[in-house]
C-alpha positions in Angstrom: -14.9 26.2 34.7 -17.0 26.4 37.8 -19.5 23.9 39.0 -22.8 24.8 40.4 -22.6 22.1 43.0 -25.6 20.2 41.7 -23.8 17.1 40.7 -23.0 18.2 37.1 -19.6 17.2 35.8 -17.8 19.2 33.2 -17.3 15.9 31.2 -21.0 15.3 30.9 -22.3 16.4 27.5 -25.8 17.7 26.8 -27.5 15.5 24.2 -27.4 16.9 20.7 -30.2 16.5 18.2 -28.5 14.7 15.3 -31.0 16.0 12.8 -30.2 19.6 13.8 -26.5 18.9 13.4 -27.2 17.4 9.9 -29.3 20.4 9.0 -26.6 22.8 10.0 -24.0 20.8 8.0 -26.2 20.9 5.0 -26.8 24.7 5.3 -23.1 25.2 5.7 -22.4 23.3 2.5 -25.2 25.1 0.6 -23.0 27.9 -0.8 -20.3 25.4 -2.0 -23.0 23.2 -3.6 -24.6 26.2 -5.3 -21.2 27.3 -6.7 -20.4 23.8 -8.0 -23.9 23.3 -9.6 -23.8 26.8 -11.1 -20.4 26.0 -12.6 -21.8 22.8 -14.0 -24.9 24.5 -15.5 -22.7 27.3 -17.0 -20.5 24.6 -18.6 -23.6 22.9 -20.0 -24.8 26.3 -21.3 -21.4 27.0 -23.0 -21.3 23.6 -24.6 -24.8 23.9 -25.9 -25.1 27.6 -26.8 -21.5 28.7 -27.1 -19.7 31.5 -25.2 -21.2 34.7 -26.7 -21.2 38.0 -24.8 -24.7 38.9 -26.3 -26.1 35.7 -24.6 -24.7 36.6 -21.1 -27.9 37.9 -19.6 -29.8 34.8 -20.7 -27.0 32.6 -19.5 -26.9 34.2 -16.1 -30.7 33.9 -15.8 -30.8 30.3 -17.0 -27.9 29.3 -14.7 -29.4 31.0 -11.7 -32.8 29.4 -12.3 -31.3 25.9 -12.9 -29.1 26.2 -9.8 -32.1 27.3 -7.7 -34.3 24.5 -9.0 -31.5 22.0 -8.5 -31.0 23.0 -4.9 -34.8 22.9 -4.2 -35.4 19.6 -5.9 -32.2 17.8 -4.8 -30.7 19.6 -1.7 -27.2 18.9 -0.6 -27.0 15.9 1.7 -23.7 16.2 3.5 -22.4 13.2 1.5 -19.2 13.4 -0.4 -17.5 11.3 -3.0 -14.4 9.3 -2.3 -12.0 9.8 -5.2 -10.4 6.4 -4.6 -13.8 4.8 -4.2 -15.0 6.3 -7.4 -11.9 5.1 -9.3 -12.5 1.6 -7.9 -16.2 1.7 -8.8 -15.4 2.7 -12.4 -12.7 0.0 -12.8 -15.0 -2.7 -11.3 -17.9 -1.6 -13.4 -15.9 -1.7 -16.6 -14.4 -5.1 -15.8 -17.8 -6.6 -14.8 -19.5 -5.0 -17.9 -17.0 -6.8 -20.2 -17.2 -10.1 -18.4 -21.0 -10.0 -18.2 -21.2 -8.9 -21.9 -19.1 -11.8 -23.0 -21.2 -14.2 -20.8 -24.5 -12.9 -22.2 -23.1 -13.2 -25.8 -21.9 -16.7 -25.1 -25.3 -17.7 -23.8 -27.2 -16.0 -26.6 -25.1 -17.7 -29.3 -25.1 -21.1 -27.6 -27.3 -23.6 -29.5 -29.3 -24.7 -26.4 -29.5 -21.2 -24.8 -28.3 -22.1 -21.2 -30.6 -19.5 -19.6 -32.7 -19.9 -16.5 -34.5 -16.5 -16.2 -36.4 -15.5 -13.2 -36.7 -12.9 -10.4 -34.6 -12.4 -7.2 -35.4 -10.1 -4.3 -32.4 -8.1 -3.0 -32.6 -6.5 0.5 -31.2 -3.0 -0.3 -29.3 -1.1 2.4 -29.7 2.4 0.8 -32.7 4.4 1.8 -35.0 5.7 -1.0 -33.3 8.6 -2.7 -30.2 9.4 -4.7 -27.8 6.6 -3.6 -30.5 4.0 -4.2 -31.2 5.5 -7.6 -27.5 5.4 -8.5 -27.3 1.8 -7.4 -30.3 0.7 -9.5 -29.0 2.6 -12.5 -25.5 1.0 -12.2 -26.9 -2.5 -11.8 -29.3 -1.9 -14.7 -26.3 -1.3 -17.0 -24.8 -4.6 -16.2 -25.9 -7.4 -18.6 -27.9 -10.1 -17.0 -29.7 -8.2 -14.3 -32.4 -5.5 -14.6 -34.1 -3.9 -11.6 -37.8 -4.7 -12.0 -39.5 -3.3 -8.9 -38.8 -1.4 -5.7 -40.7 -2.8 -2.8 -39.6 -0.5 0.0 -36.7 -2.3 1.7 -36.1 -4.7 -1.2 -35.4 -4.4 -4.9 -36.7 -7.1 -7.3 -34.3 -8.0 -10.2 -35.0 -9.9 -13.3 -32.1 -12.2 -14.1 -31.1 -14.2 -17.1 -29.7 -17.0 -15.0 -30.9 -17.8 -11.5 -27.9 -20.3 -11.1 -25.5 -17.3 -11.0 -24.6 -15.7 -7.6 -26.8 -12.6 -8.4 -27.4 -11.6 -4.8 -23.7 -11.8 -3.9 -22.9 -9.7 -6.9 -25.5 -7.1 -6.0 -24.2 -7.0 -2.4 -20.6 -6.5 -3.7 -21.8 -3.7 -6.0 -23.7 -2.0 -3.1 -20.6 -2.2 -0.8 -18.4 -0.6 -3.5 -21.0 2.2 -4.1 -21.4 2.8 -0.3 -17.6 3.3 0.0 -17.7 5.7 -3.0 -20.7 7.7 -1.6 -19.3 7.8 1.9 -21.0 10.2 4.3 -19.3 13.5 5.1 -17.3 13.3 8.3 -16.6 9.5 8.0 -13.0 8.5 7.8 -13.6 5.8 5.3 
């Protein structure tokens, strides 16, 4: 590599626009996302309508339209699922659902109803979008907490008992989900 003599060094890198790199990564993943989504929609078609040759033209049209709409409304983000993280998320969710269900039943059947309901505000790390929606959906399924409002950078939760460590539990859930929905290109 030759130098022009103007003080440039081969090791100096030209700044790269991160949004352009992200856009290229998303465009590169578009065909793969389209194939996976089309396969999913075809599977749904077969389960709902059956696999009949006479229905093939309608199936192809429906799958193509559903795939196009899916890609337009929810474009690929460059994120990928961690299989180990997903397994951990499922196990933690099942365990916490059982523990929380027993706790809610115990409180509901207790003669004095040891409840202290109220609201807590949780500072969410996920930006608005898919990951935040998954987080609020998961936390809404756990007994004892229900997302009540989204106030930009914070989520408001209604809780059955304010004496419980609700914020710490939400932070732990968010950390597990963040590891599960790791960004493409991250090692961990």
